[in-house]
DOBAKOL-876322 format. One line per 4 residues: number of its first residue (from 1); their letters; for each residue z, x, y of C-alpha. Coordinates in steps of 0.1 Angstrom, whole numbers, plus 5000, padded with zeros to 4 digits. Layout:
% DOBAKOL-876322
NUM	A	Z X Y ~ ...;
END
This chain:
% DOBAKOL-876322
1	MTLD	7937 1724 3345 ~ 7953 1744 3317 ~ 7948 1776 3337 ~ 7969 1762 3365;
5	FILV	7998 1755 3341 ~ 7995 1789 3326 ~ 7996 1804 3361 ~ 8027 1782 3370;
9	IFVV	8045 1794 3338 ~ 8036 1831 3346 ~ 8046 1829 3383 ~ 8079 1811 3376;
13	RYLR	8088 1836 3348 ~ 8078 1865 3372 ~ 8100 1851 3400 ~ 8130 1846 3378;
17	KSLQ	8127 1881 3364 ~ 8121 1898 3398 ~ 8150 1879 3413 ~ 8175 1886 3386;
21	TATL	8191 1914 3406 ~ 8190 1894 3439 ~ 8215 1870 3452 ~ 8198 1838 3439;
25	LPAW	8215 1805 3441 ~ 8220 1788 3407 ~ 8203 1756 3421 ~ 8170 1776 3427;
29	DRIL	8173 1792 3393 ~ 8176 1757 3377 ~ 8146 1744 3398 ~ 8124 1773 3387;
33	KGAM	8135 1769 3351 ~ 8127 1732 3352 ~ 8093 1738 3368 ~ 8084 1762 3340;
37	LASI	8095 1737 3313 ~ 8077 1709 3330 ~ 8045 1730 3332 ~ 8047 1737 3294;
41	GLMV	8052 1699 3287 ~ 8024 1689 3310 ~ 8001 1715 3295 ~ 8007 1701 3260;
45	VEVT	8001 1665 3274 ~ 7968 1676 3290 ~ 7956 1691 3257 ~ 7966 1661 3235;
49	VSHL	7959 1632 3259 ~ 7925 1638 3275 ~ 7924 1607 3298 ~ 7956 1620 3316;
53	KPFT	7938 1652 3325 ~ 7931 1642 3362 ~ 7968 1633 3367 ~ 7981 1666 3352;
57	MWLS	7954 1686 3371 ~ 7967 1674 3405 ~ 8003 1677 3393 ~ 7997 1714 3385;
61	HGIL	7981 1719 3419 ~ 8012 1703 3435 ~ 8035 1726 3416 ~ 8016 1757 3426;
65	IYIV	8015 1746 3463 ~ 8052 1739 3462 ~ 8058 1774 3448 ~ 8038 1789 3476;
69	YILY	8058 1768 3501 ~ 8092 1780 3488 ~ 8080 1816 3487 ~ 8069 1813 3524;
73	RKKE	8098 1792 3537 ~ 8129 1803 3518 ~ 8146 1835 3527 ~ 8159 1838 3492;
77	FSSA	8124 1846 3479 ~ 8114 1871 3507 ~ 8112 1899 3482 ~ 8087 1880 3461;
81	RPVM	8063 1870 3489 ~ 8036 1895 3476 ~ 8032 1870 3447 ~ 8022 1844 3473;
85	LAIS	7994 1867 3485 ~ 7983 1872 3450 ~ 7980 1835 3439 ~ 7970 1819 3472;
89	PFIL	7932 1826 3469 ~ 7931 1811 3434 ~ 7951 1780 3445 ~ 7929 1774 3475;
93	LSVF	7897 1777 3455 ~ 7910 1757 3426 ~ 7922 1728 3448 ~ 7889 1729 3468;
97	NDLI	7869 1729 3436 ~ 7887 1698 3422 ~ 7887 1681 3456 ~ 7850 1684 3463;
101	KIVN	7843 1673 3427 ~ 7859 1639 3436 ~ 7846 1636 3471 ~ 7810 1646 3468;
105	LRLF	7797 1653 3432 ~ 7762 1663 3445 ~ 7777 1689 3468 ~ 7799 1701 3440;
109	KTLE	7769 1707 3417 ~ 7753 1726 3445 ~ 7783 1749 3450 ~ 7796 1749 3414;
113	DILE	7782 1784 3407 ~ 7796 1798 3439 ~ 7830 1783 3433 ~ 7831 1796 3397;
117	VGIF	7823 1831 3410 ~ 7850 1828 3437 ~ 7876 1815 3412 ~ 7867 1845 3390;
121	FSII	7872 1870 3417 ~ 7904 1853 3428 ~ 7917 1857 3393 ~ 7908 1894 3394;
125	WMIV	7925 1897 3428 ~ 7956 1879 3415 ~ 7958 1902 3384 ~ 7954 1933 3405;
129	MLII	7979 1922 3431 ~ 8004 1912 3405 ~ 8001 1946 3388 ~ 8007 1964 3421;
133	TNRQ	8036 1941 3429 ~ 8051 1947 3395 ~ 8049 1984 3400 ~ 8065 1981 3434;
137	RKAL	8092 1959 3420 ~ 8100 1985 3393 ~ 8100 2013 3419 ~ 8125 1993 3440;
141	EKEK	8147 1986 3409 ~ 8146 2023 3401 ~ 8155 2032 3437 ~ 8183 2006 3436;
145	RKTQ	8197 2021 3404 ~ 8195 2055 3420 ~ 8214 2042 3450 ~ 8240 2027 3428;
149	QEEE	8245 2060 3410 ~ 8248 2077 3444 ~ 8274 2052 3454 ~ 8294 2059 3423;
153	QNKI	8290 2096 3428 ~ 8301 2092 3464 ~ 8332 2073 3452 ~ 8340 2102 3428;
157	LGTL	8334 2127 3456 ~ 8356 2107 3479 ~ 8384 2110 3454 ~ 8378 2147 3451;
161	KEQL	8376 2150 3489 ~ 8411 2135 3492 ~ 8425 2160 3467 ~ 8408 2189 3484;
165	ELQV	8421 2177 3518 ~ 8456 2179 3505 ~ 8450 2214 3492 ~ 8433 2224 3525;
169	AERT	8462 2211 3544 ~ 8486 2233 3524 ~ 8463 2263 3528 ~ 8459 2256 3565;
173	SELT	8496 2259 3571 ~ 8496 2293 3553 ~ 8465 2305 3571 ~ 8480 2295 3605;
177	LQKE	8509 2318 3600 ~ 8486 2346 3589 ~ 8463 2339 3619 ~ 8492 2342 3643;
181	ALEQ	8502 2375 3628 ~ 8466 2388 3629 ~ 8462 2376 3666 ~ 8492 2396 3675;
185	TLSE	8479 2427 3657 ~ 8445 2422 3673 ~ 8460 2419 3708 ~ 8478 2452 3702;
189	LQST	8446 2469 3690 ~ 8426 2456 3720 ~ 8453 2470 3743 ~ 8451 2503 3725;
193	QALL	8413 2503 3726 ~ 8413 2496 3763 ~ 8436 2526 3769 ~ 8414 2548 3748;
197	IHSE	8382 2537 3765 ~ 8398 2544 3799 ~ 8409 2578 3786 ~ 8374 2586 3775;
201	KMAS	8359 2575 3808 ~ 8384 2595 3828 ~ 8377 2626 3806 ~ 8340 2622 3812;
205	LGEL	8346 2617 3849 ~ 8367 2648 3851 ~ 8340 2669 3835 ~ 8314 2654 3857;
209	TAGI	8335 2660 3889 ~ 8340 2696 3879 ~ 8303 2701 3874 ~ 8295 2684 3907;
213	AHEI	8320 2705 3926 ~ 8305 2737 3911 ~ 8269 2725 3919 ~ 8277 2715 3955;
217	QNPL	8295 2748 3961 ~ 8263 2768 3957 ~ 8243 2751 3985 ~ 8274 2750 4008;
221	NFVN	8278 2788 4003 ~ 8241 2792 4013 ~ 8246 2770 4044 ~ 8277 2790 4055;
225	NFSE	8260 2824 4049 ~ 8228 2815 4067 ~ 8248 2799 4095 ~ 8269 2831 4100;
229	VSVE	8237 2852 4100 ~ 8220 2828 4124 ~ 8250 2831 4148 ~ 8247 2869 4147;
233	LLNE	8209 2867 4153 ~ 8214 2844 4183 ~ 8239 2869 4198 ~ 8213 2897 4193;
237	MKAE	8186 2875 4208 ~ 8208 2867 4238 ~ 8214 2905 4244 ~ 8177 2913 4240;
241	LKEG	8168 2885 4265 ~ 8193 2899 4290 ~ 8176 2933 4287 ~ 8142 2917 4291;
245	NTED	8130 2926 4255 ~ 8112 2893 4250 ~ 8091 2907 4221 ~ 8122 2915 4201;
249	AVYI	8137 2882 4210 ~ 8106 2864 4195 ~ 8110 2884 4163 ~ 8147 2873 4161;
253	TDDI	8136 2837 4167 ~ 8114 2838 4136 ~ 8144 2850 4115 ~ 8165 2822 4130;
257	IHNL	8139 2796 4122 ~ 8137 2809 4086 ~ 8175 2807 4083 ~ 8175 2771 4097;
261	EKII	8149 2761 4071 ~ 8171 2775 4044 ~ 8201 2756 4058 ~ 8181 2724 4059;
265	HHGK	8169 2729 4023 ~ 8204 2736 4009 ~ 8219 2708 4030 ~ 8194 2683 4014;
269	RADS	8203 2698 3981 ~ 8240 2691 3987 ~ 8231 2656 4000 ~ 8212 2648 3968;
273	IVKG	8242 2660 3947 ~ 8266 2638 3967 ~ 8242 2608 3963 ~ 8240 2614 3926;
277	MLQH	8278 2615 3924 ~ 8281 2582 3943 ~ 8255 2566 3921 ~ 8274 2577 3890;
281	SRKS	8308 2565 3903 ~ 8293 2532 3915 ~ 8299 2503 3890 ~ 8268 2495 3871;
285	TGQK	8250 2463 3882 ~ 8233 2459 3849 ~ 8199 2458 3867 ~ 8171 2481 3855;
289	EPTD	8152 2501 3880 ~ 8124 2527 3879 ~ 8140 2560 3871 ~ 8127 2595 3867;
293	INAL	8141 2602 3833 ~ 8132 2639 3834 ~ 8151 2644 3867 ~ 8181 2625 3853;
297	ADEY	8181 2645 3820 ~ 8179 2678 3840 ~ 8205 2668 3866 ~ 8232 2659 3841;
301	LRLS	8225 2688 3818 ~ 8234 2712 3847 ~ 8264 2690 3857 ~ 8278 2690 3822;
305	FHGL	8272 2728 3819 ~ 8289 2736 3852 ~ 8317 2712 3845 ~ 8326 2730 3813;
309	RAKD	8322 2764 3831 ~ 8347 2752 3857 ~ 8372 2744 3830 ~ 8366 2775 3809;
313	KSFN	8353 2806 3826 ~ 8345 2823 3792 ~ 8322 2794 3783 ~ 8285 2802 3784;
317	AKLH	8254 2789 3767 ~ 8216 2792 3770 ~ 8198 2761 3784 ~ 8163 2753 3773;
321	TDFD	8143 2723 3787 ~ 8108 2710 3779 ~ 8100 2679 3799 ~ 8069 2658 3795;
325	KTIG	8056 2654 3831 ~ 8033 2625 3821 ~ 8063 2601 3815 ~ 8068 2592 3851;
329	KINV	8094 2566 3859 ~ 8107 2540 3834 ~ 8128 2509 3839 ~ 8164 2517 3828;
333	IPQD	8200 2513 3841 ~ 8205 2548 3854 ~ 8243 2546 3855 ~ 8243 2538 3818;
337	IDRV	8217 2563 3806 ~ 8234 2591 3825 ~ 8266 2583 3806 ~ 8247 2586 3773;
341	LLNL	8231 2620 3783 ~ 8264 2633 3796 ~ 8282 2625 3764 ~ 8255 2641 3742;
345	YNNA	8255 2672 3764 ~ 8293 2676 3763 ~ 8292 2672 3725 ~ 8264 2698 3722;
349	FYAV	8283 2723 3743 ~ 8314 2716 3724 ~ 8296 2723 3691 ~ 8281 2757 3702;
353	TQKK	8315 2767 3717 ~ 8333 2759 3685 ~ 8308 2779 3664 ~ 8311 2809 3686;
357	KLLS	8349 2808 3683 ~ 8347 2806 3645 ~ 8322 2835 3643 ~ 8343 2856 3667;
361	AAAN	8375 2848 3646 ~ 8356 2858 3614 ~ 8344 2891 3630 ~ 8379 2899 3643;
365	KADG	8394 2893 3609 ~ 8368 2916 3592 ~ 8376 2948 3612 ~ 8411 2939 3624;
369	SPNE	8403 2945 3661 ~ 8395 2919 3688 ~ 8358 2920 3697 ~ 8329 2897 3704;
373	IPAG	8302 2887 3680 ~ 8276 2915 3676 ~ 8248 2913 3702 ~ 8220 2891 3689;
377	AYEP	8240 2877 3661 ~ 8245 2843 3677 ~ 8236 2829 3711 ~ 8249 2794 3719;
381	TVSV	8218 2773 3728 ~ 8213 2737 3739 ~ 8178 2723 3742 ~ 8166 2692 3759;
385	TTKK	8131 2679 3755 ~ 8113 2647 3765 ~ 8080 2634 3752 ~ 8059 2603 3756;
389	MGNK	8049 2587 3723 ~ 8027 2557 3727 ~ 8047 2528 3742 ~ 8080 2547 3741;
393	IEIR	8096 2580 3751 ~ 8118 2603 3731 ~ 8147 2624 3745 ~ 8159 2651 3721;
397	VKDN	8192 2669 3726 ~ 8196 2698 3702 ~ 8222 2725 3697 ~ 8226 2753 3672;
401	GNGI	8263 2747 3665 ~ 8279 2740 3631 ~ 8261 2707 3626 ~ 8276 2674 3613;
405	PSTS	8288 2671 3577 ~ 8265 2649 3556 ~ 8295 2627 3547 ~ 8300 2618 3584;
409	LDKI	8264 2610 3593 ~ 8266 2573 3584 ~ 8298 2569 3604 ~ 8290 2590 3634;
413	FQPF	8283 2559 3657 ~ 8313 2539 3645 ~ 8340 2532 3672 ~ 8370 2557 3670;
417	FTTK	8353 2580 3645 ~ 8353 2616 3655 ~ 8348 2650 3639 ~ 8369 2667 3666;
421	PSGE	8405 2677 3660 ~ 8433 2652 3669 ~ 8438 2651 3706 ~ 8403 2664 3716;
425	GTGL	8383 2632 3713 ~ 8387 2595 3711 ~ 8357 2587 3690 ~ 8343 2563 3716;
429	GLSL	8316 2584 3733 ~ 8288 2580 3706 ~ 8298 2544 3700 ~ 8293 2535 3736;
433	SYDI	8261 2555 3738 ~ 8248 2536 3707 ~ 8256 2503 3724 ~ 8239 2513 3757;
437	VKAH	8207 2525 3740 ~ 8205 2493 3719 ~ 8210 2472 3750 ~ 8179 2490 3764;
441	GGEI	8159 2480 3734 ~ 8158 2515 3720 ~ 8175 2534 3692 ~ 8195 2566 3687;
445	KVET	8197 2587 3656 ~ 8209 2621 3646 ~ 8195 2648 3624 ~ 8215 2678 3612;
449	LPAG	8212 2710 3592 ~ 8243 2728 3578 ~ 8250 2762 3595 ~ 8261 2792 3577;
453	GHEK	8265 2830 3582 ~ 8256 2848 3614 ~ 8220 2835 3617 ~ 8205 2836 3652;
457	EGGG	8187 2803 3647 ~ 8191 2773 3624 ~ 8219 2748 3618 ~ 8233 2725 3645;
461	AEFI	8225 2689 3653 ~ 8198 2670 3671 ~ 8202 2636 3687 ~ 8170 2616 3693;
465	ISLP	8169 2588 3718 ~ 8139 2564 3718 ~ 8134 2541 3748 ~ 8106 2517 3754;
469	LQ	8084 2523 3784 ~ 8084 2486 3793;
END
């Protein structure tokens, strides 16, 4: 059939074109080329010599079957096997059609229409599959070209990489020397930082110890006084009992019981102070526990106040507290939070003390005689408030000192930054407080208003701590 030869010519041409970029042996290329030329010659013979048509027909079938065979069996043509799937239905139907025509002509006439329809659809199948295969081949060729370009780029990059490695090696030797110098400097800075942190902790501990000593002295004085009075009352009761005045002895007993109750009360007060001191001095375990934040804030406010009073007898300030009783207990690390509060209280008392000194100095300079600030002109005040706000609480520590300069607000929580004169602060208190609050999932910020003149209110700074309830 002429169509078979046309198909042979097309398939062989397609195979040679699709395998141009593949590693194809010259022998196979010559075979394919010979098959194509033979098909052209046989097609010409078939058209010109009609009585040779049966011979050329089966020869064309043989060539097509051989092509399918080499596509299936030979690894060299594995990339072109989709062509086999495209032409196989046509070859099978064409061979079956010619074979049945020779074997049983009557059956052929019966199935002729069906076979023609089958051959027609096999041709459509072949065309569609060849189009799809051709597109896939082009896509693969495009991908291969892309891969080749990437390989060329990789070679260029490899050359550049070698050049860069040489430059990096040179720079590495320079940086190694710089690194050693920086490590030595860092080691010195870390050593200095450790000493400063230790100094800050010892200063806070000293102030706390002074406050505790002052606090514990009050209940001990009460215990001693009531004990002395109780001894005198017992002696009186002993004398009354000897004289038989049991009614007076009973009255004295009531007084003794009252005194003993006072002794028990103040003894428990001293016990709670000692426990608080031990808790503060105990190394933090890092474990959160339910803590009464109001009691903690009040306790360390008084300890800070009395600690400063123990160091400076002239120091005095008005304390104002407003605690939200609905807060209850929250999960915090108490040893860490009390350090934050103690640091904020100490800073607040320092600020109001400094303002009072400045105003006193200004008043002395005005009239030339040493005196205090006029009554009502300025009263150092430190306020502490707690408030529950949704799923968090706020602790506000406010003073009416000189405030914080606006230029220092963005640096106030940086390590080693301080507004105090040299020798009076390390600049680590607020930095450590900031880290502790952040570790609890909260935040700390500061608000300030510039102070001026002799106003009774206004000015100062307010630190606001926010802590989550859970």
